[in-house]
N, C-alpha and C positions, 0 to 999 in steps of 0.2 A: 420439480421439487429438488432433484439432485443438483441441477444447475444453480438453484438458489443457495443450496448448501455450500457449493464450491465458491460462489461469489462472497458469501458470508465469511468463509475461511480466508479467502484472499484479502478481504477488507480487514479482518482482525489481524492478519499477518502484516499488512501495510501499516496499520495503526501502531502495532507494537514495535515495528521497525522504526517508525517515525519518533515514537516516544523514547526509544533507545538513544537516538541522535540528540533529541532535546535534552534528556537528562545529562548526557555527556557534555553538551554545550554549556548548560547552566553550571555544572560542576567545575568545568575548566575555567569558565569565566570568573566565578567567585574565587577559585584558587589563585588565578593569576592576578587578582586584585591585591592580595597580600599572602604570599606563600608562607610566611613565618607565623601567621596568626593561627592559633589552635582551632578557633571557631571556624575559620575558613577551611581548614584541612578536614575537620569533622564533617562539615557540610559537603565537601567534595567526596568523602567516603560514603556519605548517605546517598548522594546522587549516583555514585559508581555502583553501589549496591542495587539501586533501582534500575539502572541501565542494564546490569547483569540479569536481573529478574525479568526485565522486559525482553532482553535478547533471547533468553531461554524460552519465554512465552512465544516469541516469534517462531522459533523452531518447533515448539510443541503444536502451534496452530498449523504450521506448514507440513507436519508429519501426516503420513497416510496410514500408518500402522499403530496399533495400540501399544506395542512394545516400545516404539520410538517415542510416543507421547509420554509413556510412563518414565522412560529414561530421562527426557528433558524436564519433566516435572520434578523428578528426584534430584537432578543436577541443580535445578533452580532453587531448591529448598535452602541452600546456603544464604541466599540473598534476604529472604524475609527474616530468617533467624538473626542475621547480623543487623539488618535495618532497624529493627525495634530497639536493639541495644544502642545503636548509634544515635537514634532519636533521643533516647533518655540521656545519653552522654552529652549530646548537643544542648538539650534543655538545661541540664545541670550547669553546663559551662556558661550559658547565657544568664541564668538567674543567680548563680554563685560564681562570679568571675575569679574569686580567690581559689587557691588549690584545695580540693577536698581531701578528706582523709585518704591515705594511700590504699586502704582496703576497699574503698567504694568503687573505684573504676574496674578492678578485676571482678568484683561481684556483679557489676552490670553485665559484663560479657560472659560470665560463667554459664548462664542458662543457654545462651546462643551456641557456645562451643559444645555443651552437653548434647544439644539436639543435633548438631552437625555430626558429632562423633557417633551418636546412636544411629543416625541415618546411614553412616558408612558401613556399619556392621549388619544392616538389614540387606540381605542379598535379593530375596524374592518376597513378593507380597504374600500374605497369608490367605488371601482370597483373590479370585480373578477380578481384573479391572475391566469394566464394560464402559464403552463410550457410545 
């Protein structure tokens, strides 16, 4: 049973490490197609966010202690917060290629930065974390 658990952890670690490389490859490939295109740059930032998320998941799966898993999950929270804002920005750029109102883009990213800043101020969880 314990050996099966370690094999599953190693498999999950390998999968997340491989997806980190794949995300970086796709992001760099699209960025190098046209560096000046805003859509390509937003897509690159999306894949960079996913690569960061996957990289943190790799370390969380590789950790042996609850404290280190909690630390990597907390560090990785930046990625999903920004990823969803980037997806919305990407979709707006695809469907409305003209420049949107100047207030729209900061409003898209405002919730992400709020969640990131609120996470920075939380030092300890209010209840124990069990795995």
